[in-house]
DRENKOLPA-654869 format. One record per residue: residue number from 1; residue in three letters; chain; x, y, z of N, C-alpha, C, O, CB in turn. Coordinates in nm, 2 decimals, always signed. Glycine has a CB too. Example, Ala and Ser with C-alpha at 12.3 -4.5 7.8 and 13.67 -1.06 7.14 Angstrom:
BEGIN
   i  aa ch n.east n.north   n.up ca.east ca.north  ca.up c.east c.north   c.up o.east o.north   o.up cb.east cb.north  cb.up
   1 ALA  A  +1.32   -0.57  +0.78   +1.23    -0.45  +0.78  +1.32   -0.33  +0.78  +1.42   -0.33  +0.85   +1.13    -0.45  +0.90
   2 SER  A  +1.28   -0.22  +0.71   +1.37    -0.11  +0.71  +1.29   +0.00  +0.79  +1.34   +0.11  +0.80   +1.41    -0.06  +0.57
//
This chain:
BEGIN
   i  aa ch n.east n.north   n.up ca.east ca.north  ca.up c.east c.north   c.up o.east o.north   o.up cb.east cb.north  cb.up
   1 MET  A +10.30   +7.67  +5.33  +10.40    +7.57  +5.32 +10.39   +7.49  +5.19 +10.28   +7.47  +5.14  +10.39    +7.47  +5.44
   2 SER  A +10.51   +7.46  +5.14  +10.51    +7.38  +5.01 +10.47   +7.24  +5.04 +10.51   +7.18  +5.14  +10.65    +7.39  +4.95
   3 GLU  A +10.39   +7.18  +4.95  +10.35    +7.04  +4.96 +10.44   +6.95  +4.89 +10.43   +6.83  +4.89  +10.21    +7.02  +4.91
   4 LYS  A +10.54   +7.01  +4.82  +10.64    +6.93  +4.74 +10.78   +6.96  +4.80 +10.81   +7.07  +4.82  +10.63    +6.96  +4.59
   5 CYS  A +10.85   +6.85  +4.81  +10.99    +6.87  +4.87 +11.07   +6.95  +4.77 +11.06   +6.94  +4.65  +11.05    +6.73  +4.88
   6 CYS  A +11.15   +7.04  +4.83  +11.23    +7.13  +4.75 +11.37   +7.08  +4.72 +11.45   +7.15  +4.67  +11.24    +7.27  +4.82
   7 HIS  A +11.40   +6.95  +4.75  +11.53    +6.90  +4.72 +11.51   +6.75  +4.69 +11.44   +6.68  +4.76  +11.62    +6.91  +4.85
   8 GLU  A +11.57   +6.71  +4.58  +11.55    +6.58  +4.53 +11.59   +6.47  +4.62 +11.55   +6.35  +4.61  +11.62    +6.56  +4.40
   9 LYS  A +11.68   +6.49  +4.71  +11.73    +6.39  +4.81 +11.62   +6.35  +4.91 +11.64   +6.24  +4.97  +11.85    +6.44  +4.88
  10 CYS  A +11.52   +6.43  +4.92  +11.41    +6.39  +5.02 +11.33   +6.28  +4.97 +11.25   +6.22  +5.04  +11.32    +6.51  +5.04
  11 GLY  A +11.35   +6.24  +4.84  +11.28    +6.12  +4.79 +11.34   +5.99  +4.82 +11.27   +5.89  +4.80  +11.27    +6.13  +4.64
  12 SER  A +11.46   +5.99  +4.88  +11.52    +5.86  +4.92 +11.45   +5.80  +5.04 +11.39   +5.87  +5.12  +11.67    +5.88  +4.94
  13 LYS  A +11.47   +5.67  +5.05  +11.41    +5.60  +5.16 +11.46   +5.65  +5.30 +11.39   +5.67  +5.39  +11.43    +5.45  +5.15
  14 ALA  A +11.59   +5.67  +5.31  +11.65    +5.72  +5.43 +11.60   +5.86  +5.46 +11.58   +5.89  +5.58  +11.81    +5.72  +5.42
  15 ALA  A +11.59   +5.94  +5.36  +11.54    +6.08  +5.39 +11.40   +6.08  +5.43 +11.36   +6.15  +5.53  +11.56    +6.17  +5.26
  16 ARG  A +11.31   +6.00  +5.37  +11.17    +5.99  +5.41 +11.17   +5.94  +5.56 +11.08   +5.99  +5.64  +11.09    +5.89  +5.32
  17 GLN  A +11.25   +5.84  +5.60  +11.26    +5.79  +5.73 +11.30   +5.90  +5.83 +11.24   +5.92  +5.94  +11.35    +5.67  +5.75
  18 ALA  A +11.40   +5.98  +5.79  +11.44    +6.09  +5.88 +11.33   +6.20  +5.90 +11.31   +6.25  +6.01  +11.57    +6.16  +5.82
  19 ILE  A +11.26   +6.23  +5.79  +11.15    +6.32  +5.79 +11.04   +6.27  +5.88 +10.99   +6.34  +5.96  +11.10    +6.35  +5.65
  20 ALA  A +11.01   +6.14  +5.86  +10.90    +6.08  +5.94 +10.93   +6.09  +6.09 +10.85   +6.12  +6.18  +10.88    +5.93  +5.90
  21 GLU  A +11.06   +6.06  +6.13  +11.10    +6.06  +6.27 +11.09   +6.20  +6.32 +11.04   +6.22  +6.43  +11.24    +6.00  +6.29
  22 ARG  A +11.14   +6.30  +6.25  +11.14    +6.44  +6.29 +11.00   +6.49  +6.30 +10.97   +6.56  +6.40  +11.22    +6.53  +6.19
  23 ALA  A +10.91   +6.45  +6.21  +10.77    +6.49  +6.21 +10.70   +6.43  +6.34 +10.62   +6.50  +6.40  +10.70    +6.45  +6.08
  24 TYR  A +10.73   +6.31  +6.37  +10.67    +6.24  +6.48 +10.71   +6.32  +6.61 +10.62   +6.34  +6.70  +10.72    +6.09  +6.49
  25 TYR  A +10.84   +6.35  +6.63  +10.88    +6.42  +6.75 +10.82   +6.56  +6.75 +10.78   +6.61  +6.86  +11.03    +6.43  +6.75
  26 LYS  A +10.80   +6.63  +6.64  +10.73    +6.76  +6.64 +10.59   +6.74  +6.68 +10.53   +6.82  +6.75  +10.74    +6.82  +6.49
  27 TRP  A +10.52   +6.63  +6.63  +10.38    +6.60  +6.67 +10.37   +6.58  +6.82 +10.28   +6.63  +6.88  +10.33    +6.48  +6.59
  28 LEU  A +10.47   +6.50  +6.88  +10.46    +6.48  +7.02 +10.48   +6.61  +7.10 +10.41   +6.63  +7.20  +10.58    +6.38  +7.06
  29 GLU  A +10.58   +6.69  +7.06  +10.60    +6.82  +7.12 +10.48   +6.91  +7.12 +10.46   +6.99  +7.21  +10.72    +6.89  +7.06
  30 ALA  A +10.40   +6.89  +7.02  +10.28    +6.98  +7.00 +10.16   +6.92  +7.08 +10.05   +6.98  +7.08  +10.24    +6.99  +6.86
  31 GLY  A +10.19   +6.81  +7.16  +10.08    +6.75  +7.24 +10.00   +6.65  +7.17  +9.89   +6.62  +7.21   +9.99    +6.86  +7.29
  32 SER  A +10.05   +6.59  +7.06   +9.98    +6.48  +6.99  +9.84   +6.52  +6.94  +9.74   +6.45  +6.97   +9.97    +6.36  +7.07
  33 PRO  A  +9.83   +6.63  +6.87   +9.69    +6.68  +6.83  +9.63   +6.59  +6.73  +9.70   +6.51  +6.65   +9.70    +6.82  +6.78
  34 HIS  A  +9.49   +6.59  +6.72   +9.42    +6.51  +6.62  +9.44   +6.58  +6.48  +9.47   +6.70  +6.47   +9.27    +6.51  +6.65
  35 GLY  A  +9.43   +6.50  +6.38   +9.44    +6.55  +6.24  +9.54   +6.46  +6.17  +9.59   +6.36  +6.22   +9.49    +6.69  +6.24
  36 ASP  A  +9.56   +6.50  +6.04   +9.65    +6.41  +5.96  +9.80   +6.44  +5.98  +9.88   +6.36  +5.93   +9.61    +6.44  +5.81
  37 GLY  A  +9.83   +6.54  +6.04   +9.97    +6.57  +6.08 +10.06   +6.62  +5.96 +10.18   +6.63  +5.97  +10.04    +6.45  +6.13
  38 LYS  A  +9.99   +6.66  +5.85  +10.07    +6.71  +5.74 +10.16   +6.83  +5.77 +10.27   +6.84  +5.72   +9.97    +6.75  +5.62
  39 GLU  A +10.11   +6.92  +5.86  +10.19    +7.03  +5.89 +10.32   +6.99  +5.96 +10.43   +7.06  +5.94  +10.11    +7.13  +5.99
  40 PHE  A +10.32   +6.88  +6.04  +10.44    +6.84  +6.10 +10.54   +6.77  +6.00 +10.66   +6.79  +6.00  +10.41    +6.73  +6.21
  41 TRP  A +10.48   +6.70  +5.90  +10.56    +6.64  +5.79 +10.63   +6.75  +5.71 +10.75   +6.75  +5.69  +10.47    +6.55  +5.70
  42 TYR  A +10.55   +6.85  +5.67  +10.61    +6.96  +5.59 +10.71   +7.04  +5.66 +10.81   +7.08  +5.61  +10.50    +7.05  +5.54
  43 SER  A +10.69   +7.06  +5.79  +10.78    +7.14  +5.87 +10.91   +7.06  +5.89 +11.02   +7.11  +5.87  +10.72    +7.17  +6.01
  44 ALA  A +10.90   +6.93  +5.91  +11.02    +6.84  +5.93 +11.09   +6.83  +5.79 +11.22   +6.84  +5.79  +10.98    +6.70  +5.98
  45 GLU  A +11.02   +6.82  +5.69  +11.08    +6.81  +5.55 +11.16   +6.94  +5.52 +11.27   +6.93  +5.47  +10.97    +6.79  +5.45
  46 GLN  A +11.10   +7.05  +5.55  +11.17    +7.18  +5.52 +11.29   +7.19  +5.61 +11.40   +7.23  +5.56  +11.07    +7.30  +5.54
  47 GLU  A +11.28   +7.16  +5.74  +11.39    +7.17  +5.83 +11.51   +7.08  +5.78 +11.62   +7.13  +5.78  +11.35    +7.13  +5.97
  48 LEU  A +11.48   +6.96  +5.75  +11.58    +6.86  +5.71 +11.64   +6.90  +5.57 +11.76   +6.87  +5.55  +11.53    +6.72  +5.72
  49 THR  A +11.56   +6.94  +5.49  +11.60    +6.98  +5.35 +11.71   +7.10  +5.36 +11.81   +7.09  +5.30  +11.49    +7.02  +5.26
  50 HIS  A +11.68   +7.19  +5.45  +11.77    +7.31  +5.47 +11.90   +7.26  +5.53 +12.01   +7.31  +5.50  +11.70    +7.42  +5.55
  51 ALA  A +11.89   +7.16  +5.62  +12.01    +7.10  +5.68 +12.09   +7.03  +5.58 +12.22   +7.04  +5.58  +11.97    +7.01  +5.80
  52 ILE  A +12.03   +6.96  +5.49  +12.10    +6.89  +5.38 +12.18   +6.99  +5.29 +12.29   +6.98  +5.26  +12.01    +6.80  +5.29
  53 VAL  A +12.11   +7.10  +5.25  +12.17    +7.20  +5.17 +12.28   +7.27  +5.24 +12.39   +7.29  +5.18  +12.06    +7.31  +5.13
  54 ASP  A +12.27   +7.30  +5.37  +12.37    +7.36  +5.45 +12.50   +7.26  +5.46 +12.61   +7.31  +5.44  +12.33    +7.39  +5.59
  55 LEU  A +12.47   +7.13  +5.48  +12.58    +7.04  +5.48 +12.66   +7.03  +5.35 +12.78   +7.02  +5.34  +12.53    +6.90  +5.52
  56 GLU  A +12.58   +7.04  +5.24  +12.64    +7.03  +5.10 +12.73   +7.16  +5.08 +12.83   +7.15  +5.02  +12.53    +7.02  +4.99
  57 GLU  A +12.68   +7.27  +5.13  +12.76    +7.39  +5.12 +12.89   +7.38  +5.20 +12.99   +7.43  +5.15  +12.68    +7.52  +5.16
  58 ILE  A +12.88   +7.33  +5.32  +13.00    +7.31  +5.40 +13.09   +7.21  +5.33 +13.21   +7.24  +5.33  +12.96    +7.26  +5.54
  59 ASP  A +13.04   +7.10  +5.28  +13.12    +7.00  +5.21 +13.20   +7.07  +5.09 +13.31   +7.04  +5.07  +13.04    +6.88  +5.17
  60 THR  A +13.13   +7.15  +5.02  +13.19    +7.22  +4.90 +13.29   +7.31  +4.95 +13.40   +7.32  +4.89  +13.08    +7.29  +4.82
  61 ALA  A +13.27   +7.39  +5.05  +13.37    +7.48  +5.10 +13.49   +7.41  +5.15 +13.60   +7.45  +5.13  +13.31    +7.57  +5.22
  62 ALA  A +13.47   +7.29  +5.22  +13.58    +7.21  +5.27 +13.66   +7.16  +5.16 +13.79   +7.15  +5.17  +13.53    +7.10  +5.36
  63 HIS  A +13.60   +7.12  +5.05  +13.67    +7.07  +4.93 +13.76   +7.18  +4.88 +13.88   +7.15  +4.85  +13.57    +7.02  +4.82
  64 TRP  A +13.71   +7.30  +4.87  +13.80    +7.41  +4.81 +13.91   +7.44  +4.90 +14.02   +7.48  +4.85  +13.71    +7.53  +4.78
  65 VAL  A +13.89   +7.44  +5.03  +14.00    +7.46  +5.13 +14.10   +7.35  +5.11 +14.22   +7.38  +5.11  +13.94    +7.47  +5.27
  66 GLU  A +14.06   +7.23  +5.10  +14.15    +7.12  +5.08 +14.23   +7.13  +4.95 +14.35   +7.11  +4.95  +14.08    +6.98  +5.08
  67 VAL  A +14.17   +7.17  +4.84  +14.23    +7.20  +4.72 +14.34   +7.31  +4.73 +14.45   +7.30  +4.68  +14.13    +7.23  +4.60
  68 GLU  A +14.30   +7.42  +4.80  +14.39    +7.53  +4.82 +14.51   +7.48  +4.90 +14.63   +7.52  +4.87  +14.32    +7.65  +4.88
  69 LEU  A +14.49   +7.40  +5.00  +14.60    +7.35  +5.08 +14.69   +7.26  +5.00 +14.81   +7.27  +5.01  +14.55    +7.27  +5.20
  70 ASP  A +14.64   +7.18  +4.92  +14.72    +7.09  +4.83 +14.80   +7.18  +4.74 +14.92   +7.15  +4.71  +14.63    +7.00  +4.75
  71 ASP  A +14.74   +7.28  +4.68  +14.81    +7.37  +4.59 +14.93   +7.44  +4.66 +15.04   +7.45  +4.61  +14.72    +7.48  +4.53
  72 THR  A +14.90   +7.49  +4.78  +15.00    +7.55  +4.86 +15.12   +7.46  +4.89 +15.23   +7.50  +4.89  +14.94    +7.61  +4.99
  73 GLU  A +15.09   +7.34  +4.92  +15.19    +7.24  +4.95 +15.28   +7.21  +4.83 +15.40   +7.20  +4.84  +15.12    +7.10  +5.00
  74 CYS  A +15.21   +7.20  +4.71  +15.29    +7.18  +4.59 +15.38   +7.30  +4.56 +15.50   +7.28  +4.52  +15.20    +7.16  +4.47
  75 LEU  A +15.33   +7.42  +4.59  +15.41    +7.54  +4.56 +15.53   +7.55  +4.66 +15.64   +7.59  +4.63  +15.33    +7.67  +4.58
  76 SER  A +15.51   +7.50  +4.79  +15.61    +7.50  +4.89 +15.72   +7.41  +4.85 +15.84   +7.42  +4.90  +15.55    +7.47  +5.03
  77 HIS  A +15.70   +7.31  +4.77  +15.80    +7.21  +4.73 +15.86   +7.25  +4.60 +15.93   +7.18  +4.54  +15.74    +7.07  +4.72
  78 GLY  A +15.83   +7.37  +4.55  +15.88    +7.42  +4.42 +15.81   +7.36  +4.30 +15.86   +7.38  +4.19  +16.03    +7.38  +4.42
  79 ASN  A +15.70   +7.30  +4.32  +15.62    +7.25  +4.21 +15.52   +7.35  +4.17 +15.40   +7.34  +4.22  +15.56    +7.11  +4.24
  80 ASN  A +15.55   +7.44  +4.08  +15.46    +7.54  +4.04 +15.35   +7.48  +3.95 +15.38   +7.42  +3.85  +15.53    +7.66  +3.97
  81 LEU  A +15.22   +7.49  +3.99  +15.11    +7.43  +3.91 +15.07   +7.51  +3.79 +15.00   +7.47  +3.70  +15.00    +7.41  +4.00
  82 ILE  A +15.12   +7.64  +3.78  +15.09    +7.72  +3.67 +15.18   +7.70  +3.56 +15.30   +7.72  +3.57  +15.09    +7.87  +3.71
  83 ALA  A +15.13   +7.65  +3.44  +15.22    +7.62  +3.33 +15.24   +7.74  +3.25 +15.32   +7.73  +3.15  +15.16    +7.51  +3.24
//
């Protein structure tokens, strides 16, 4: 497991809080074992980082769909965007 976050957004206070909460629940699910819990932190960090990346990809895809719909609407009104 990587000891460094693979996405710059994990450095924000809200992201650290989300990671801490997810790590805590992972620790509880594992039976609250002794130790420093780093494996739970890294697992939660990786899980949430991938979720952030997935959401960004969805947001980007939604933006392009919206742009295509706007272009189609302009074309349907006779406003050709191609000069």
